[in-house]
C-alpha positions in Angstrom: 0.0 0.0 0.0 1.4 3.3 -1.0 0.7 6.5 0.8 0.1 9.6 -1.2 0.9 12.9 0.3 -0.4 16.1 -1.1 1.4 19.3 -0.6 -0.4 22.6 -0.4 0.9 25.3 -2.7 2.2 28.3 -0.9 0.2 31.6 -1.2 3.1 33.2 -3.2 3.1 30.3 -5.7 -0.7 30.4 -6.0 -0.5 34.1 -6.7 2.3 33.6 -9.2 0.3 31.1 -11.1 -3.0 33.0 -10.9 -4.1 34.0 -14.5 -5.8 37.2 -13.4 -2.7 38.3 -11.4 -0.6 37.7 -14.5 -2.9 39.7 -16.7 -3.0 42.6 -14.2 0.8 42.5 -13.9 1.2 42.7 -17.7 -1.2 45.6 -17.9 0.7 47.5 -15.2 4.0 46.9 -16.9 2.6 48.2 -20.2 1.3 51.3 -18.5 4.7 51.9 -16.8 6.5 51.5 -20.1 4.4 54.3 -21.6 6.4 56.7 -19.3 9.7 56.3 -21.1 7.8 56.2 -24.4 6.5 59.7 -23.6 10.0 60.8 -22.6 11.2 59.7 -26.1 8.5 61.8 -27.7 9.7 64.7 -25.6 13.3 63.9 -26.8 12.2 64.0 -30.4 10.6 67.4 -29.9 13.7 68.7 -28.2 16.0 67.5 -31.0 13.6 69.1 -33.5 13.7 72.4 -31.6 17.5 72.2 -31.6 17.4 71.8 -35.4 15.1 74.8 -35.7 17.5 76.8 -33.5 20.4 75.8 -35.8 18.3 76.9 -38.9 17.5 80.2 -37.2 21.2 80.8 -36.3 22.3 80.2 -39.9 19.5 82.2 -41.3 20.2 85.1 -38.9 23.8 85.3 -40.3 22.8 84.7 -44.0 19.3 86.1 -44.4 15.9 85.1 -43.2 12.9 83.9 -45.2 12.0 86.4 -47.9 8.7 87.8 -49.2 8.9 90.3 -52.0 5.9 92.7 -51.8 5.6 95.1 -54.7 6.7 97.1 -56.4 4.1 99.8 -55.7 4.0 103.6 -55.7 3.4 105.6 -52.5 2.5 109.2 -53.0 2.2 111.5 -50.0 -0.6 114.1 -49.8 -1.9 116.6 -47.2 -5.3 116.4 -45.7 -6.6 119.3 -43.7 -8.9 119.0 -40.7 -10.3 121.5 -38.2 -9.8 120.8 -34.5 -11.1 122.7 -31.5 -8.5 123.7 -29.0 -8.4 125.6 -25.8 -11.2 126.5 -23.3 -12.9 128.7 -25.9 -13.0 125.9 -28.4 -11.1 127.9 -31.0 -11.0 126.0 -34.3 -7.7 125.7 -36.1 -6.7 123.9 -39.2 -4.4 120.9 -38.8 -2.4 119.4 -41.6 -2.2 115.6 -41.7 0.3 113.7 -43.9 -1.3 110.6 -45.6 -0.4 108.3 -48.5 -1.9 107.1 -51.7 -0.7 103.7 -52.7 -0.9 102.6 -56.4 -0.2 99.1 -57.6 1.1 98.2 -61.1 -1.2 97.3 -63.9 1.2 94.7 -65.2 3.9 92.9 -63.1 6.4 90.4 -64.6 8.9 88.6 -62.4 11.4 86.0 -63.8 14.5 84.5 -62.4 16.5 81.7 -61.0 16.9 80.3 -57.5 20.3 78.8 -56.6 20.0 76.8 -53.3 22.8 75.4 -51.3 23.2 73.5 -48.1 24.9 74.9 -45.0 25.7 72.9 -41.9 25.5 73.8 -38.2 26.8 70.8 -36.3 24.9 67.8 -37.6 22.1 69.8 -39.0 21.5 70.8 -42.6 20.1 74.2 -43.5 18.9 75.3 -46.9 19.8 78.8 -48.1 19.6 80.3 -51.5 20.8 83.1 -53.9 18.2 84.4 -56.3 18.5 86.6 -59.4 15.2 88.2 -60.2 14.2 90.5 -63.1 11.2 92.6 -62.3 9.4 94.7 -64.9 5.9 96.1 -65.6 3.8 99.2 -66.0 2.0 101.6 -63.9 -1.2 103.5 -64.9 -2.0 106.6 -62.9 -5.3 106.6 -61.2 -7.9 109.4 -61.2 -7.2 111.0 -57.9 -10.5 112.7 -57.9 -12.2 109.3 -57.6 -10.1 108.8 -54.4 -11.6 111.9 -52.7 -8.3 113.7 -52.8 -7.7 117.3 -53.9 -5.1 117.0 -56.7 -3.5 120.3 -55.4 -2.7 118.6 -52.1 -0.8 115.7 -53.7 3.0 115.8 -53.5 3.8 114.2 -56.8 7.5 115.3 -56.5 7.9 113.2 -53.4 6.4 109.9 -54.8 8.3 106.7 -53.9 8.7 103.6 -55.8 8.7 100.9 -53.1 9.7 97.3 -53.1 8.9 95.4 -49.8 11.7 93.0 -48.8 11.5 91.1 -45.5 15.2 90.9 -44.7 17.3 93.7 -46.3 20.5 91.8 -45.4 19.7 89.5 -48.3 20.4 92.2 -51.0 23.6 91.2 -52.7 24.2 94.1 -55.1 23.2 97.7 -55.8 19.6 98.0 -57.1 18.8 100.5 -59.8 15.4 101.4 -61.2 14.9 102.1 -64.9 11.8 104.3 -64.9 10.6 105.3 -68.4 14.3 105.0 -69.5 15.5 107.1 -66.5 18.0 105.4 -64.2 17.2 106.0 -60.5 19.1 104.5 -57.5 17.3 102.9 -54.6 17.5 104.1 -51.0 17.2 101.8 -47.9 14.0 101.8 -45.8 10.5 103.1 -46.4 8.7 106.3 -45.4 5.3 104.8 -44.8 4.6 101.4 -43.2 1.0 101.3 -44.4 1.7 98.4 -46.8 5.1 96.9 -45.8 7.3 97.2 -42.8 10.7 96.9 -44.4 11.9 97.5 -48.0 13.7 99.9 -50.3 12.5 102.9 -52.1 13.4 105.1 -55.1 12.3 108.8 -55.3 10.2 109.6 -58.3 9.1 113.0 -59.7 5.8 112.2 -61.3 4.1 114.7 -63.6 0.7 113.2 -64.3 0.1 115.6 -67.2 3.1 114.2 -69.1 2.1 110.6 -69.2 -0.5 108.2 -67.7 1.6 105.1 -68.3 5.0 104.4 -66.8 7.3 101.5 -67.6 9.8 100.2 -65.0 12.6 97.6 -64.9 14.9 96.5 -62.1 17.2 93.5 -61.3 17.4 92.1 -57.7 20.0 89.8 -56.4 18.5 88.5 -53.2 19.6 85.8 -50.8 17.5 84.1 -48.1 16.7 80.9 -46.3 14.2 78.2 -47.2 11.3 80.4 -48.4 10.9 82.8 -51.3 7.4 84.3 -51.5 5.8 86.9 -53.7 2.7 89.1 -53.3 0.7 89.5 -56.5 0.3 93.3 -56.6 -0.1 93.6 -60.3 -3.5 93.8 -62.0 -2.0 90.9 -63.9 1.0 89.2 -62.2 3.1 86.8 -64.1 5.9 85.0 -62.3 8.3 82.4 -63.8 11.0 80.7 -61.7 13.6 78.0 -62.4 16.0 76.2 -60.0 18.2 73.1 -59.7 16.4 72.2 -56.5 14.6 68.9 -57.0 12.4 68.9 -54.0 10.4 72.1 -53.9 7.1 72.7 -52.1 4.7 75.2 -53.7 2.8 76.9 -50.9 0.8 80.0 -50.2 -2.4 81.5 -51.6 -1.8 80.3 -55.2 -0.3 77.2 -56.7 1.6 77.4 -60.0 -0.5 77.3 -63.2 2.2 75.1 -64.7 5.2 73.3 -63.1 7.7 70.7 -64.0 9.7 69.0 -61.3 12.4 66.3 -61.9 15.8 65.3 -60.6 17.4 68.2 -62.4 15.3 70.8 -60.7 12.0 72.6 -61.4 10.3 75.2 -63.6 7.2 76.9 -62.2 4.9 79.6 -63.6 2.1 81.6 -62.0 -0.5 83.9 -63.5 -2.6 85.8 -60.9 -5.3 88.4 -61.7 -6.5 91.3 -59.5 -9.8 89.5 -59.4 -8.2 86.6 -57.6 -7.2 88.6 -54.5 -9.1 90.7 -52.0 -7.6 94.2 -52.4 -7.9 96.9 -55.1 -5.3 98.5 -57.3 -5.2 101.7 -55.2 -6.1 102.9 -51.8 -5.1 105.3 -49.1 -3.3 104.7 -45.9 -3.4 101.2 -44.3 -6.9 100.2 -45.4 -5.7 96.8 -46.8 -3.3 94.1 -45.7 -2.0 92.1 -48.6 0.3 89.5 -47.1 -2.5 86.9 -47.1 -2.2 86.7 -50.9 1.5 85.8 -50.8 2.7 82.6 -52.5 5.9 81.0 -53.6 8.5 78.3 -53.0 9.5 76.3 -49.9 12.9 74.6 -50.5 12.3 71.5 -48.5 15.0 69.1 -47.4 14.3 65.6 -48.8 13.9 63.9 -45.4 12.3 65.1 -42.2 13.6 62.4 -39.8 12.1 63.9 -36.7 8.5 63.9 -38.0 8.9 60.3 -39.1 10.5 59.3 -35.8 7.6 61.0 -34.0 5.1 59.1 -36.1 6.8 55.8 -35.5 6.9 56.2 -31.7 3.2 56.5 -31.7 3.1 52.8 -32.5 5.1 51.8 -29.4 2.0 50.7 -27.5 1.2 48.3 -30.4 4.7 46.8 -30.3 4.8 46.4 -26.5 1.2 45.2 -26.2 1.4 42.6 -29.0 4.8 41.3 -27.9 3.5 40.8 -24.3 0.3 39.2 -25.7 2.4 36.6 -27.5 4.4 35.9 -24.4 1.2 35.6 -22.5 -0.3 33.1 -25.0 3.0 31.1 -24.8 2.5 30.9 -21.0 -1.1 29.9 -21.2 -0.9 27.4 -24.1 2.4 25.8 -23.3 2.5 26.1 -19.5 5.7 28.2 -19.5 6.3 30.7 -16.7 7.8 34.1 -17.7 8.8 36.4 -14.9 7.5 40.0 -14.9 11.1 41.2 -14.8 11.6 39.4 -18.1 8.6 41.2 -19.5 10.1 44.5 -18.4 13.4 43.8 -20.0 11.8 42.9 -23.4 9.7 46.0 -23.2 12.7 48.2 -22.5 14.5 46.7 -25.5 11.5 47.6 -27.7 11.6 51.2 -26.4 15.4 51.5 -27.0 14.6 50.9 -30.6 13.2 54.4 -30.9 16.3 56.0 -29.3 18.5 54.1 -31.7 16.2 55.2 -34.6 16.3 58.9 -33.5 20.1 59.0 -33.0 21.1 57.1 -36.1 18.6 59.0 -38.4 20.5 62.3 -37.5 23.5 60.9 -39.3 22.1 58.5 -41.9 19.1 58.4 -44.3 16.0 57.6 -42.2 15.2 54.3 -44.1 18.7 53.0 -43.4 18.4 54.1 -39.7 15.1 52.3 -39.4 16.5 49.0 -40.8 19.7 49.1 -38.7 17.7 49.9 -35.5 15.1 47.2 -36.3 17.7 44.5 -36.9 19.6 45.4 -33.8 16.5 45.2 -31.7 15.3 42.0 -33.2 18.7 40.3 -32.6 18.7 41.5 -29.0 15.2 40.2 -28.2 15.7 37.0 -30.2 18.9 36.2 -28.2 17.1 37.0 -24.9 14.0 34.9 -25.7 16.2 32.0 -26.7 18.0 32.2 -23.4 14.9 32.4 -21.2 12.6 30.0 -23.1 15.2 27.6 -24.4 13.1 27.0 -27.5 14.0 27.7 -31.1 10.4 27.6 -32.2 9.3 30.3 -29.7 12.3 32.4 -30.7 11.4 32.1 -34.4 7.8 32.9 -33.7 8.5 36.1 -31.7 11.2 37.2 -34.1 8.9 36.6 -37.1 6.0 38.6 -35.6 8.3 41.5 -34.6 9.7 41.5 -38.2 6.2 41.7 -39.6 5.4 44.6 -37.1 8.5 46.6 -38.0 7.8 46.1 -41.7 4.2 47.2 -41.1 5.3 50.4 -39.4 7.9 51.1 -42.0 5.3 50.8 -44.8 2.9 53.1 -42.9 5.6 55.8 -42.5 6.5 55.7 -46.2 2.9 55.9 -47.4 1.8 58.9 -45.4 -1.3 59.6 -47.4 -2.6 56.0 -46.8 -1.3 55.6 -43.3 -4.8 55.7 -41.7 -6.2 53.1 -44.1 -3.3 50.7 -43.9 -3.1 51.1 -40.1 -6.8 50.4 -39.7 -6.6 47.3 -41.9 -3.5 46.1 -40.1 -5.1 46.5 -36.6 -8.2 44.7 -37.8 -6.1 41.8 -39.0 -4.2 41.7 -35.6 -7.4 41.7 -33.6 -8.8 39.0 -35.8 -5.7 36.8 -35.3 -5.8 37.3 -31.5 -9.5 36.3 -31.5 -8.8 33.2 -33.7 -5.9 31.8 -31.6 -7.7 32.5 -28.3 -11.1 31.1 -29.3 -10.7 27.7 -27.5 -9.2 28.9 -24.3 -11.4 28.3 -21.2 -10.6 31.4 -19.3 -12.7 30.5 -16.2 -10.9 27.3 -15.5 -7.4 28.4 -16.7 -4.5 28.2 -14.2 -0.9 28.5 -15.2 0.3 25.7 -13.0 -2.2 23.1 -14.4 -0.4 20.1 -16.0 -1.9 17.7 -18.4 -2.1 14.2 -17.1 
């Protein structure tokens, strides 16, 4: 006769093998791992801010983003008003200086943009030199229709104004050919009704001599990243060429025609006065015209920080799905995995993003992603092999992680279809989890149960 003895499990062992305790532990670990994930997002933002500071530093020494507004003519005139002064309300006439602003009836701008890359530490900054030819015609307006007394207009103090955001970008002397008369430009502007910075040329307009004025000028201008124009002409025609193969056409108007290839781009705009929300002439500061600006943004081919930020958003998917696989291995194959081992695998998955961020600052983003993914896969595969001592489990987890990294890589490349592909992928993942867990009896499940 044999005597059977039963040993009671200790409370610690029962708790360790309790399925609900295991699920709760995994959930807590996942939530804790979101803290370093959030820190990585902050790190990406910080590195992007450092890049923007580097761009600002280079731009401040070269020239900032440029918007060319004009040319237009500003003509001062005097307006007289009566004001009451003193205790006796004695009225006296006060002279006020105001300005009449006239836009060209035809504006033609053509030129080339020559970009180049500058470096501040590890960061690339795009700057450019541009050579622009600006020409067109002005037609004088009927000042009587503007409710201005012609005798109060100072035609001899008229200014031909070209608004330029950063005057440090002017590379050469600028001369105006005004009805075949050569006139030199002066720095600054007299009136800030239309623009805040720019250059001006003094004109002596005699309306009785002619009602149409032709003008031509050449402008060598340097700047950083952006070159915009404001369509001040009744008809504005702009034609630009460049060797930059990755332009972004932004602003209020897109080109009517453009051709972009690896050798550069050619772009042309045609904007009518009917396309914008301001007239050909007005007084003082009644209209703000910057909202109609448009032009070129010289983009760098890769924005690694935006892609890194988008990829880290999927960290919860990587961690959750990897832990789910480990949990199913425990449940279906009666293998115990310690919470510390879950944590170490989760940390390895998070380190992937720091690798990706740091390597992408020195290499192309796609290469950085591949290198980081392979390094993380090898690390996790070696650790899983060591703790589970099973080649099949190692291959299973490595294969699923490979599919996940490939899935995220595809989503990042196809930005326009990211939501569609991501939704389909998540639907498939949920379907697979439901399929493989369909026969599990969760009520009677215990991790220390052994098959007889």
